C-alpha positions in Angstrom: 53.6 1.5 11.1 50.1 0.6 12.8 49.8 1.6 16.8 48.4 -1.1 18.9 45.4 -0.4 20.1 44.7 -4.0 21.9 44.1 -4.4 25.5 46.8 -6.2 27.6 45.5 -9.7 28.7 46.7 -11.5 31.0 46.2 -15.8 31.1 47.7 -19.2 30.2 48.1 -18.0 26.4 51.3 -18.2 24.9 53.7 -14.5 24.3 53.4 -15.5 20.9 50.2 -16.3 20.7 48.5 -13.8 22.3 50.9 -11.4 20.0 49.2 -13.2 16.8 45.7 -12.1 19.1 46.3 -8.5 19.5 47.4 -8.2 15.7 44.3 -9.6 14.1 42.3 -7.0 16.9 44.1 -4.0 15.3 43.8 -4.7 11.6 40.3 -4.9 12.4 40.1 -1.8 14.7 39.5 0.7 12.3 38.2 4.4 13.8 34.4 4.8 12.5 34.2 6.6 9.0 33.4 10.7 8.2 29.4 10.5 7.1 30.7 11.2 3.6 29.8 8.4 1.1 33.3 8.4 0.2 34.6 8.1 3.4 31.7 5.0 4.2 33.4 3.7 0.9 36.7 3.8 1.7 36.0 2.5 5.6 34.6 -0.8 4.3 36.8 -1.3 1.2 39.7 -1.2 3.3 38.2 -3.3 6.9 37.6 -5.8 3.7 40.6 -5.8 2.9 42.8 -6.1 6.2 40.3 -9.7 7.2 41.0 -10.6 4.2 45.2 -10.9 5.5 43.7 -11.4 9.0 41.7 -14.7 7.7 45.1 -15.3 5.4 47.1 -15.2 8.5 45.5 -17.1 10.5 44.8 -20.0 7.6 48.2 -20.7 8.3 48.8 -21.1 11.8 45.4 -22.8 11.7 46.1 -25.0 8.9 49.7 -24.9 8.0 51.4 -25.0 11.5 53.0 -21.4 10.7 54.5 -20.2 14.0 52.1 -17.4 15.6 55.2 -15.0 16.8 56.9 -14.7 13.1 52.6 -14.6 11.2 51.9 -11.6 13.6 54.9 -9.9 12.7 53.8 -10.9 9.0 50.1 -9.1 9.6 51.8 -5.9 11.6 53.5 -5.8 8.2 50.9 -6.2 5.7 48.7 -4.2 8.0 50.9 -0.8 6.8 49.5 -1.3 3.5 46.4 -0.4 4.7 46.8 2.4 6.0 43.1 4.9 7.3 43.0 6.9 4.2 39.5 8.5 5.1 38.1 11.4 7.5 37.5 9.2 10.8 34.1 10.1 12.6 34.7 13.1 15.2 37.5 14.0 13.5 36.2 16.1 11.0 34.0 13.6 9.8 30.6 14.1 11.8 29.2 14.4 15.1 32.3 15.4 18.1 
């Protein structure tokens, strides 16, 4: 399961919209890859896959009227398909 890493801002947005924004943030907030070509390639592929999924979810909300809270839940579920499998920078993958 992906752990939320996004900040908890205050504001006038509804809670479902905030959840969607947090889910998109968490989808794209990946640790930098280590120094190997394999780590960099895996990072690029993971970011591309997660960005595609986030765009699909956002399109559903913006163009098809999907409910933001349910969209956030769906995106978080989709992200389970795309875990970090590379060695992150500073975790044996580069300078500390």
